C-alpha positions in Angstrom: 34.9 -7.7 8.5 32.2 -5.4 6.9 28.6 -5.2 8.0 25.9 -5.7 5.5 23.7 -2.6 5.0 20.2 -2.8 6.5 17.4 -3.9 4.2 15.6 -0.8 3.0 12.2 -0.5 4.4 8.9 0.9 3.0 6.8 3.4 4.8 3.2 4.5 4.3 0.7 6.5 6.3 -2.9 5.5 7.1 -5.4 8.4 7.1 -7.8 8.2 10.0 -11.3 7.0 9.4 -14.4 9.0 8.7 -15.3 11.4 11.5 -11.8 11.5 13.0 -10.7 14.5 10.9 -12.7 17.3 9.5 -12.3 18.7 6.0 -10.2 18.1 3.0 -7.4 20.3 4.5 -6.6 17.6 7.0 -6.0 15.0 4.2 -3.9 17.6 2.3 -1.7 18.3 5.3 -1.2 14.5 6.0 -0.3 13.9 2.3 2.2 16.7 2.3 3.8 15.5 5.6 4.0 11.9 4.2 5.7 13.2 1.0 8.1 15.4 3.0 9.0 12.2 4.8 9.6 10.4 1.5 6.9 7.8 2.2 5.9 5.3 -0.4 2.1 6.1 -0.2 -0.8 7.4 1.7 -3.7 5.1 2.3 -7.2 6.6 2.5 -9.7 4.0 3.7 -13.0 3.4 1.9 -15.6 6.0 2.7 -17.9 5.0 5.6 -21.4 6.3 6.1 -21.1 10.1 5.9 -17.4 9.9 5.1 -15.6 11.0 1.9 -15.1 8.8 -1.1 -11.4 7.7 -1.0 -10.9 7.9 -4.8 -12.3 11.4 -5.0 -10.1 12.6 -2.1 -7.0 11.1 -3.7 -7.8 12.6 -7.1 -7.7 16.0 -5.5 -4.5 15.2 -3.6 -2.8 14.2 -6.8 -2.6 17.9 -7.8 -0.9 18.9 -4.5 1.7 16.1 -4.4 4.4 15.1 -6.8 5.9 11.7 -5.7 3.7 10.3 -3.0 1.7 7.1 -3.9 -2.0 7.4 -3.4 -3.8 4.3 -2.2 -7.6 4.3 -2.2 -9.8 1.9 -0.2 -12.2 0.5 -2.8 -14.6 -2.5 -2.6 -14.7 -5.3 -5.1 -17.5 -3.9 -7.2 -18.1 -4.0 -11.0 -14.8 -4.4 -12.8 -15.5 -1.8 -15.5 -16.3 1.0 -13.0 -13.4 0.0 -10.7 -10.9 -0.2 -13.5 -12.0 3.1 -15.0 -11.8 5.1 -11.7 -8.4 3.6 -10.8 -6.9 4.1 -14.2 -8.1 7.7 -14.1 -6.3 8.2 -10.7 -3.2 6.7 -12.2 -3.2 9.1 -15.1 -4.0 12.1 -12.9 -1.1 11.3 -10.6 1.3 10.3 -13.3 1.6 6.7 -12.1 1.1 6.8 -8.3 -2.3 5.1 -7.9 -3.0 2.0 -5.8 -6.2 0.4 -4.6 -6.7 -1.3 -1.2 -9.4 -3.9 -0.7 -10.5 -6.4 1.9 -12.3 -9.4 0.3 -15.7 -10.0 1.9 -16.2 -13.2 3.8 -16.9 -16.0 1.4 -16.3 -13.7 -1.6 -12.7 -14.6 -2.5 -13.5 -16.3 -5.9 -15.5 -13.2 -6.9 -12.7 -10.9 -5.7 -10.1 -12.9 -7.7 -12.3 -12.7 -10.8 -12.8 -8.9 -10.3 -9.0 -8.4 -10.2 -8.5 -10.5 -13.3 -11.2 -8.7 -15.2 -9.9 -5.3 -14.2 -6.4 -6.3 -15.3 -7.8 -7.5 -18.6 -9.4 -4.0 -19.1 -6.1 -2.2 -18.3 -4.3 -4.5 -20.7 -6.8 -3.9 -23.5 -4.8 -0.8 -24.6 -1.5 -1.7 -26.2 1.7 0.0 -24.9 1.7 2.1 -28.1 -1.7 3.4 -27.3 -4.1 1.3 -29.4 -7.4 0.2 -27.9 -8.5 -3.4 -28.4 -11.9 -5.0 -27.5 -12.2 -6.9 -24.3 -14.1 -10.1 -23.8 -14.4 -11.6 -20.3 -17.0 -14.2 -19.4 -16.6 -15.6 -16.0 -18.7 -17.0 -13.2 -19.4 -13.6 -11.7 -18.8 -11.0 -14.4 -19.3 -10.5 -18.1 -17.3 -7.7 -19.8 -17.3 -7.0 -23.5 -16.4 -4.0 -25.6 -13.7 -1.3 -25.5 -12.3 0.2 -22.3 -12.4 4.0 -22.5 -9.3 4.9 -20.6 -5.9 4.4 -22.2 -3.2 2.2 -20.6 -2.1 3.3 -17.1 1.3 4.9 -16.6 2.2 2.0 -14.3 0.6 -0.6 -16.5 -1.7 -1.5 -13.7 -2.3 0.5 -10.5 -0.6 -1.2 -7.5 -2.9 -3.7 -5.7 -3.0 -3.8 -1.9 -4.9 -6.6 -0.2 -5.8 -7.0 3.5 -7.1 -9.8 5.6 -5.6 -12.7 7.4 -7.8 -15.8 6.6 -6.3 -18.6 4.5 -8.4 -17.4 1.6 -7.0 -13.9 2.0 -3.5 -15.1 2.1 -3.9 -17.2 -1.1 -5.5 -14.3 -3.0 -2.7 -12.0 -1.9 -0.1 -14.5 -3.1 -1.8 -14.7 -6.5 -2.9 -11.1 -7.1 -1.4 -8.5 -4.7 1.6 -6.3 -4.9 1.3 -5.4 -1.2 -0.3 -7.5 1.5 -1.3 -5.5 4.6 -1.2 -7.6 7.8 -2.0 -6.8 11.4 0.7 -5.9 13.8 1.7 -8.8 16.0 4.7 -10.1 18.0 8.1 -10.3 16.3 8.1 -14.1 16.3 4.6 -14.3 14.9 5.4 -11.6 12.3 8.4 -13.6 11.1 6.2 -16.7 10.7 3.6 -14.7 8.8 6.2 -13.1 6.6 7.8 -16.4 5.7 4.4 -17.9 5.0 3.3 -15.1 2.7 6.6 -15.3 0.7 6.4 -19.0 0.6 3.1 -19.0 -1.2 4.5 -17.0 -4.2 6.4 -19.8 -6.0 3.2 -21.7 -6.6 1.9 -18.7 -8.6 5.1 -18.3 -10.6 6.1 -15.2 -8.6 9.4 -14.2 -7.1 10.2 -13.3 -3.5 10.3 -9.6 -4.0 7.1 -9.3 -6.1 5.0 -9.1 -2.9 5.7 -6.6 -0.2 4.5 -7.5 3.3 3.7 -4.4 5.4 2.5 -4.3 9.0 -0.2 -1.9 10.0 1.3 -0.3 13.2 0.2 2.4 15.6 2.9 4.5 17.2 3.3 7.0 20.0 6.4 9.1 20.4 7.3 9.3 24.2 10.4 11.0 25.4 9.7 10.5 29.1 11.2 7.0 29.2 8.2 5.9 31.2 6.9 3.6 28.4 9.7 1.7 26.6 8.8 0.6 23.1 6.4 -2.4 23.1 6.5 -4.6 20.0 4.0 -7.2 21.4 0.4 -7.9 20.4 -1.7 -5.1 19.0 -0.3 -2.4 21.2 1.2 0.7 19.5 5.0 1.0 19.2 5.7 3.4 22.1 9.0 5.1 22.9 11.6 7.7 22.0 12.4 8.3 18.3 15.5 6.2 18.8 13.4 3.4 20.3 10.9 3.5 17.4 13.7 3.6 14.7 15.4 0.6 16.3 12.2 -1.4 16.5 11.3 -0.8 12.8 14.8 -1.5 11.6 14.8 -4.8 13.6 11.5 -6.0 12.2 12.8 -5.6 8.7 16.3 -6.9 9.4 14.9 -10.0 11.0 12.6 -10.9 8.2 9.3 -9.9 9.9 8.2 -7.2 7.4 9.2 -5.3 4.3 7.7 -2.1 5.8 5.0 -0.4 7.8 1.7 1.4 7.3 1.8 3.9 10.2 -1.2 5.0 12.2 -0.5 8.1 14.3 -2.1 7.8 17.7 -2.1 11.6 18.4 -2.8 14.7 16.3 0.3 15.8 14.4 1.9 12.5 15.2 3.0 11.9 11.6 4.9 15.3 11.7 6.8 14.1 14.7 7.7 10.8 13.0 8.9 12.5 9.9 10.9 15.1 11.8 12.4 12.9 14.4 12.3 9.2 13.4 12.9 9.4 9.6 16.3 11.1 10.0 17.4 8.3 12.4 16.3 5.6 9.9 18.2 7.4 7.2 21.3 7.6 9.4 21.1 3.8 9.8 20.9 3.4 6.1 17.4 1.8 6.5 15.4 4.4 4.6 15.8 6.5 1.5 17.2 10.1 1.5 15.4 11.0 -1.7 12.9 9.6 -4.1 14.7 7.9 -7.0 11.7 7.5 -9.2 8.3 9.1 -9.9 5.9 6.2 -9.8 4.6 4.1 -6.8 6.0 1.0 -8.4 9.5 2.6 -8.5 9.2 3.5 -4.8 8.3 -0.1 -4.0 10.9 -1.7 -6.4 8.1 -3.6 -8.2 8.4 -3.9 -11.9 5.6 -2.9 -14.2 3.4 -5.8 -15.3 4.2 -7.5 -18.6 1.6 -6.5 -21.1 -0.8 -9.3 -21.8 -2.7 -8.3 -24.9 
């Protein structure tokens, strides 16, 4: 009797918030480590007061990386400006851009319209490179004229949505490529995963068109004093073998498609890449090489059908 291979998992790294790291060099080092580990993407949160602008940081990182996806925290603002900046990042990175947003409380209709308007702008250029005028008149936004940036290499940048309210979940089912959910117990994660996937059919979407990724802190600990703890909001703590087993189990048991990792110690991502990734690869749970050049290819998500 043969054993089915493990489901392949997706991995991403979350850059620490403003004030936790100083200087662009820290972002550059984190991006290079994530790419060395064959991660799908690096997520840089939206700039806080005094913090760097995520899209600007990632535009610079695009020049120093080749395959790593680049996800920028960006608020739901004016569709034209948002679409222009994200399309520019997708061109600069040759198809590796993503945007991550958390809809404001009570703002889900506005957020959904912002996504729709941005996608109309990205679709205003035909696949053969011909611009066409855009007319969008909705409840919150009015867009008219020609979009100045040609069609993105990915068609549309990847959309990452966060939040756990019923409105957040419905918006993710209709509009997201990735939904980022908080770390919880394995049982609760399985329920949340099934619920997220179960909403897709109502929007005419297939099971694999939305990736469910848990945001998880981790601490590598070889002492054995702290066995890996998958409960609640606590970080995954344990030896590299413990961490690899936990991550593999979550994916195998239908609790997640992957993880956005938050190192709890300086240099923690290096330890994960050097000591955990090889164990995941040995288990057949994670890639040994990039097989494509765009973020959509890493995720196994097809480019959107052009809607001119």
